[in-house]
Structure formats: C-alpha cells, structure tokens
C-alpha positions as CSV (number, residue, x, y, z in Angstrom):
1,M,221.2,242.7,-33.0
2,K,220.9,239.8,-30.6
3,A,218.0,239.4,-28.1
4,L,217.4,237.1,-25.2
5,I,213.8,236.4,-24.1
6,T,213.2,234.7,-20.8
7,G,209.8,232.9,-20.7
8,V,209.9,232.6,-24.5
9,N,207.4,229.7,-24.6
10,G,204.6,231.7,-23.0
11,F,201.8,233.5,-24.7
12,V,203.6,236.8,-25.0
13,G,207.0,235.3,-25.5
14,R,206.0,233.4,-28.6
15,H,204.6,236.5,-30.3
16,L,207.6,238.6,-29.3
17,E,210.0,236.0,-30.7
18,Q,208.3,235.9,-34.1
19,F,208.1,239.7,-34.3
20,L,211.8,240.1,-33.5
21,L,212.8,237.3,-36.0
22,S,210.7,238.9,-38.7
23,N,212.6,242.2,-38.1
24,G,216.0,240.6,-38.5
25,Y,217.0,240.0,-34.9
26,E,219.0,237.0,-33.7
27,V,216.8,235.6,-31.0
28,W,217.6,233.3,-28.1
29,G,214.9,232.1,-25.7
30,S,214.7,230.4,-22.3
31,S,211.7,228.8,-20.6
32,R,210.9,226.5,-17.6
33,S,209.4,224.2,-20.2
34,S,211.8,222.5,-22.7
35,H,208.8,221.6,-25.0
36,D,208.6,223.6,-28.2
37,V,207.2,222.2,-31.4
38,K,209.8,224.2,-33.4
39,A,212.7,223.7,-31.0
40,D,215.0,222.3,-33.7
41,L,214.5,225.6,-35.7
42,L,214.9,228.1,-32.8
43,N,217.8,229.1,-30.5
44,R,217.2,227.9,-26.9
45,V,219.3,228.2,-23.8
46,Q,218.9,227.0,-20.3
47,L,219.1,229.7,-17.6
48,E,220.0,228.5,-14.1
49,F,218.1,230.9,-12.0
50,N,219.2,229.2,-8.9
51,N,222.9,230.0,-9.6
52,V,224.0,233.5,-10.3
53,E,227.4,232.5,-11.4
54,K,226.0,230.1,-14.0
55,L,223.5,232.8,-15.1
56,T,226.4,235.3,-15.5
57,S,228.4,232.7,-17.5
58,T,225.6,232.0,-19.9
59,I,225.0,235.8,-20.4
60,N,228.7,236.2,-21.1
61,E,228.6,233.5,-23.7
62,L,225.5,234.9,-25.4
63,K,226.3,238.6,-25.1
64,P,222.8,239.7,-26.0
65,D,222.2,243.4,-26.8
66,L,218.7,243.2,-25.4
67,I,217.1,241.1,-22.6
68,F,213.3,240.8,-22.4
69,H,212.5,239.5,-19.0
70,L,209.1,237.8,-19.4
71,A,209.6,234.7,-17.3
72,A,207.1,234.8,-14.4
73,Q,204.2,233.1,-12.6
74,S,201.6,235.3,-14.3
75,S,198.3,234.0,-12.9
76,V,196.5,235.9,-10.2
77,K,194.5,232.7,-9.2
78,K,197.7,230.6,-9.0
79,S,199.4,233.3,-6.9
80,W,196.8,232.7,-4.2
81,D,197.3,228.9,-4.5
82,D,201.0,229.1,-4.2
83,V,202.3,232.4,-2.8
84,E,205.8,231.1,-2.2
85,F,206.3,229.9,-5.8
86,T,204.9,233.2,-7.1
87,M,207.4,235.2,-5.0
88,K,210.3,233.0,-6.0
89,S,209.4,233.1,-9.7
90,N,208.8,236.8,-9.9
91,V,211.0,238.4,-7.2
92,I,213.8,236.0,-6.3
93,N,214.5,234.9,-9.9
94,S,214.3,238.5,-11.1
95,T,216.8,239.5,-8.5
96,K,219.2,236.8,-9.6
97,L,218.9,237.7,-13.2
98,F,219.5,241.4,-12.6
99,E,222.5,240.5,-10.4
100,A,223.9,238.2,-13.2
101,I,223.5,241.0,-15.8
102,L,225.1,243.6,-13.4
103,H,228.2,241.3,-13.0
104,S,228.4,240.3,-16.6
105,E,230.7,241.5,-19.3
106,I,227.8,243.3,-21.0
107,A,226.5,245.2,-18.0
108,G,227.3,248.6,-19.5
109,S,225.9,247.8,-23.0
110,C,222.9,245.5,-22.6
111,K,219.4,246.9,-22.4
112,V,216.8,245.2,-20.2
113,L,213.0,245.2,-20.2
114,S,211.3,244.2,-16.9
115,V,207.7,243.2,-17.6
116,G,205.3,244.0,-14.8
117,S,201.5,244.3,-14.7
118,S,198.5,246.6,-14.2
119,E,197.9,244.4,-11.2
120,E,200.5,246.6,-9.5
121,Y,197.9,249.3,-9.2
122,G,195.3,247.1,-7.6
123,I,192.0,248.7,-6.6
124,L,191.8,252.5,-7.1
125,P,188.8,254.8,-6.9
126,Q,186.9,255.5,-10.1
127,E,187.9,259.2,-10.0
128,S,191.5,258.0,-10.5
129,M,190.7,256.6,-13.9
130,P,192.5,256.5,-16.3
131,I,195.5,255.1,-14.3
132,N,198.8,256.8,-15.0
133,E,202.3,255.7,-13.9
134,G,202.1,258.1,-11.0
135,S,199.0,256.5,-9.6
136,F,199.1,254.9,-6.1
137,L,200.3,251.3,-6.1
138,N,197.7,249.3,-4.2
139,P,198.1,245.6,-5.1
140,I,195.5,243.3,-3.7
141,N,196.9,239.8,-4.5
142,P,200.2,238.0,-4.3
143,Y,200.8,238.4,-8.0
144,G,200.4,242.2,-7.9
145,I,202.6,242.4,-4.8
146,S,205.3,240.3,-6.6
147,K,205.3,242.7,-9.6
148,V,205.5,245.8,-7.4
149,S,208.6,244.2,-5.8
150,Q,210.0,243.5,-9.3
151,Y,209.4,247.1,-10.2
152,M,211.3,248.3,-7.1
153,L,214.2,246.0,-8.1
154,T,214.4,247.7,-11.5
155,K,214.7,251.1,-9.8
156,L,217.5,249.7,-7.6
157,Y,219.4,248.1,-10.5
158,A,219.0,251.2,-12.7
159,K,220.7,253.2,-9.9
160,L,223.5,250.5,-9.9
161,G,224.1,251.2,-13.6
162,L,221.9,248.8,-15.6
163,H,219.9,250.2,-18.5
164,I,216.6,248.7,-17.3
165,V,213.0,249.9,-17.8
166,H,209.8,248.5,-16.4
167,V,206.5,248.2,-18.2
168,R,202.9,247.7,-16.9
169,P,200.8,246.1,-19.6
170,F,197.1,246.0,-19.1
171,N,194.8,243.1,-20.3
172,H,196.6,241.1,-23.0
173,I,194.3,239.4,-25.5
174,G,194.9,237.5,-28.8
175,P,195.4,234.2,-30.4
176,G,197.3,231.7,-28.3
177,Q,196.3,232.9,-24.9
178,E,195.6,230.1,-22.5
179,L,192.3,229.5,-20.7
180,G,191.5,231.4,-17.5
181,F,191.2,234.8,-19.3
182,V,187.8,236.2,-20.4
183,V,188.4,236.4,-24.1
184,S,190.0,233.0,-24.4
185,D,187.3,231.5,-22.2
186,F,184.5,233.0,-24.3
187,S,186.1,232.0,-27.5
188,N,186.8,228.4,-26.3
189,Q,183.1,228.0,-25.3
190,I,181.9,229.3,-28.7
191,A,184.2,227.0,-30.5
192,K,183.0,224.0,-28.5
193,I,179.4,225.0,-29.2
194,E,180.1,225.1,-32.9
195,A,181.7,221.7,-32.7
196,K,178.5,220.4,-31.0
197,K,180.5,219.4,-27.9
198,I,178.4,221.5,-25.5
199,S,175.0,222.9,-25.6
200,P,174.5,226.4,-27.1
201,I,174.2,228.2,-23.8
202,M,176.9,230.4,-22.2
203,N,176.7,230.9,-18.5
204,V,178.5,234.2,-17.6
205,G,179.0,236.5,-14.7
206,N,179.1,240.3,-14.6
207,L,179.2,241.7,-18.2
208,S,178.9,245.4,-17.3
209,A,182.4,245.9,-16.1
210,K,184.7,247.8,-18.4
211,R,188.3,247.0,-18.9
212,D,191.3,248.1,-21.0
213,F,192.1,245.4,-23.6
214,L,195.1,245.4,-26.0
215,D,196.1,242.9,-28.6
216,V,199.3,241.0,-27.7
217,R,200.7,241.9,-31.1
218,D,200.4,245.6,-30.3
219,I,202.0,245.0,-26.9
220,I,205.1,243.3,-28.2
221,R,205.6,246.1,-30.7
222,A,205.8,248.5,-27.7
223,Y,208.2,246.2,-25.9
224,A,210.6,246.2,-28.9
225,D,210.7,250.0,-28.9
226,V,210.6,250.9,-25.3
227,I,213.5,248.6,-24.3
228,I,215.7,250.8,-26.6
229,S,214.2,254.2,-26.0
230,G,213.0,254.0,-22.4
231,I,214.7,255.9,-19.6
232,P,216.5,253.6,-17.1
233,G,214.5,253.2,-13.9
234,E,211.3,254.5,-15.5
235,V,208.0,252.7,-15.8
236,Y,205.6,252.8,-18.7
237,N,202.0,251.7,-19.0
238,I,201.2,249.7,-22.2
239,C,197.4,249.9,-22.8
240,S,194.7,251.1,-25.2
241,S,193.3,253.8,-22.9
242,E,189.9,252.7,-24.1
243,P,187.4,251.1,-21.7
244,V,185.5,248.2,-23.3
245,A,182.5,246.5,-21.6
246,I,182.7,242.7,-21.2
247,S,179.2,242.6,-22.7
248,D,180.6,244.1,-25.9
249,I,183.4,241.5,-26.0
250,L,180.9,238.7,-25.7
251,N,178.3,240.2,-28.1
252,T,181.0,240.6,-30.8
253,L,182.3,237.0,-30.4
254,V,178.8,235.6,-30.4
255,S,178.1,237.6,-33.6
256,F,181.0,235.8,-35.3
257,S,179.5,232.3,-34.4
258,T,177.9,230.0,-36.9
259,Q,175.4,228.9,-34.2
260,N,172.6,230.6,-32.3
261,I,173.9,231.0,-28.8
262,E,171.9,231.8,-25.6
263,V,173.6,233.9,-23.0
264,N,172.6,233.2,-19.4
265,I,173.7,235.4,-16.4
266,D,174.6,233.0,-13.7
267,P,174.4,234.5,-10.2
268,K,177.0,232.0,-9.0
269,L,179.5,233.6,-11.3
270,L,178.9,237.2,-10.2
271,R,181.6,238.7,-8.0
272,V,180.8,240.2,-4.7
273,V,183.1,243.1,-5.5
274,D,183.7,244.1,-9.1
275,I,185.4,247.3,-10.3
276,P,183.0,249.1,-12.7
277,Q,185.8,250.5,-14.9
278,Y,189.6,249.9,-15.0
279,V,191.5,251.7,-17.7
280,G,195.0,252.9,-18.2
281,D,196.6,256.1,-19.5
282,N,199.1,255.5,-22.3
283,S,200.2,259.1,-22.9
284,K,203.7,258.6,-21.3
285,I,204.8,255.8,-23.7
286,R,203.2,257.5,-26.7
287,S,205.3,260.6,-25.9
288,L,208.4,258.5,-25.8
289,I,208.0,256.3,-28.9
290,D,206.0,256.3,-32.1
291,W,203.5,253.7,-31.0
292,Q,199.8,253.3,-30.9
293,P,197.5,250.3,-31.1
294,K,197.0,249.2,-34.7
295,I,194.9,246.0,-34.4
296,S,191.2,246.6,-34.0
297,L,189.2,244.9,-31.2
298,E,187.1,243.1,-33.8
299,D,190.1,241.7,-35.6
300,T,191.6,240.5,-32.3
301,L,188.4,238.8,-31.2
302,R,188.0,237.2,-34.7
303,D,191.6,235.9,-34.6
304,T,191.2,234.5,-31.1
305,L,188.0,232.7,-31.9
306,E,189.6,231.2,-35.0
307,Y,192.5,230.0,-32.9
308,W,190.2,228.1,-30.6
309,R,188.3,226.7,-33.6
310,N,191.6,225.2,-34.8
311,E,192.5,223.8,-31.4
312,G,190.4,220.7,-32.0
313,N,187.2,221.9,-30.5
C-alpha cells in the first residue's frame, strides 16, 4: 500500500513516516522544507499548492492509496503574528489539495485524513468536560479558526465523493517536538541545567491547569487506522481522556534529572485567563477502531528529556 504524507518533515510527520515504513507501506512525503538528513534514503515529492493542475498531475503520477494531510501552520502564537499566512497554509492550501484529489484519477479509491486540532473547540465551560465531537466549536485564535474551516472543507468534499475524515488531536508530546510547547520547554531547560549551561532554577507559570496529553507515537497509530476505517465526513477526537496537571509533568521531569533543581513560580508567566481543565472524550474513535494509548506518561517524558539531552545541551 502506498501513502503520501504532506508536511512529512514536521514533528508528527517524521513519526508517522517511520511507523508506516516499519509496517511495510511505500511512503512518499512532501514538505515546505527540502532539508532532510535522510533525504537520499526516503521518497520525497514537491507539491505545488499554488497550482491545482500540477497538484493533480503529481497525484496521478504517484497514485497513493492513502493521503495524510499534515502540512499546516500549527503554532497558535505564529497564527497571531501572521494571520494571512495561517489561513493560506491551513485553509487555501487544503482547498487546493482536496480539489486536486477530487479531480485526480484516484478520487474514487484514495482515502484522505485531514488533521485538525482540539483548538477548534476553543474555550468551553468546565461542565462541558470531557469534550466530545458534538461539543460547540468556539475557536479563540486564528489557528483554531483555520482548523474549523478545514473541517468544514472535509465535510464538503466528503459530500462531493471523497473518502475523507477529519481528526482533532489534543496535546501532542514526545521526542522530537520543537520548543514552544510545555513538555519540550521543560525538558530543554532541564537538559541545559544538567549541562551546566544555565543555573538550576526553573521559572514557570501556572502549574495547576490540567490538560489532555498524548504521546505522538500513540497519535500516529490512530491516524493509520482511522484513515482506513473512518466514515467519510466524520470527525474523531484523538486524546487520552485523562486530565494531567502541569505540576505533575514538571515534577516527573525534575525527578528524572541528575541535578537538584529549584522551581520558581514567576508572576510574569501567569496567564490572566487560564482554563482549569481541558480534556477530550475518545469514546467515538475507540468504538470505531481497536485503539487505545499504549505509552505511559512517564515513558513519554523520559524519552522527551533524553531527546533534549542528546540535542547538544
């Protein structure tokens, strides 16, 4: 079976590619960045998102059985910095890709996964927890709005005949995640402390908030199954359904450290508004496929810290 991954060089894309390869898939990948340390060993293709005809031609040449659409501007912060780029990357490019697939020779056979985000739900009252797929969509940033728009596109193109499903993953964590996310940021600081590059003090914000964390390696297993078994036009949460306090994340990571570390609550890092608990309901996807999280939080945190230790800190 042949798979095409857009955004293959990203955090999730790299893990998905390795998983599919290890399971015997022929995998092709595209990315905005041409840099890849293993580019000579992997199949890469350039997708011209600005040209639907060229996109269609490339798809006709490859004839993938599965298309995982991961390519996106995926930072909430960057979405505020450049709203136009976020909308172009996540909405316009998705539209052109779906149009190209619809007009390709494989429109009737190819299965497509559209990757959204829990940011589509935005702020919901605490009595709405856990969040299920029928919960009100209330995005509060350009990134969330762009992903809701992408979701509406999947519903449209499913009606037009594509086998396309949409997923809403909650907080991804794991080795290889870039900075700007809580687990990677904590792990990077601890690795620098161990390397004697910074003082053994961690300045942090609100640690009481509880979030739904899931190892990226569990997430991509769900992707690989739901793209095949999912109902066209439907949406599926991918989450642990277990609220975890940020303080527990930090305490566990600090317990793995070889150094004594002082944790300091910095008032400057406290958010004016912070949601006490934000957790998803994964019952819909678990009723569809034989999937559940396998990697423990401790193993994920240990692997992430080890990744940052090896990054030259």
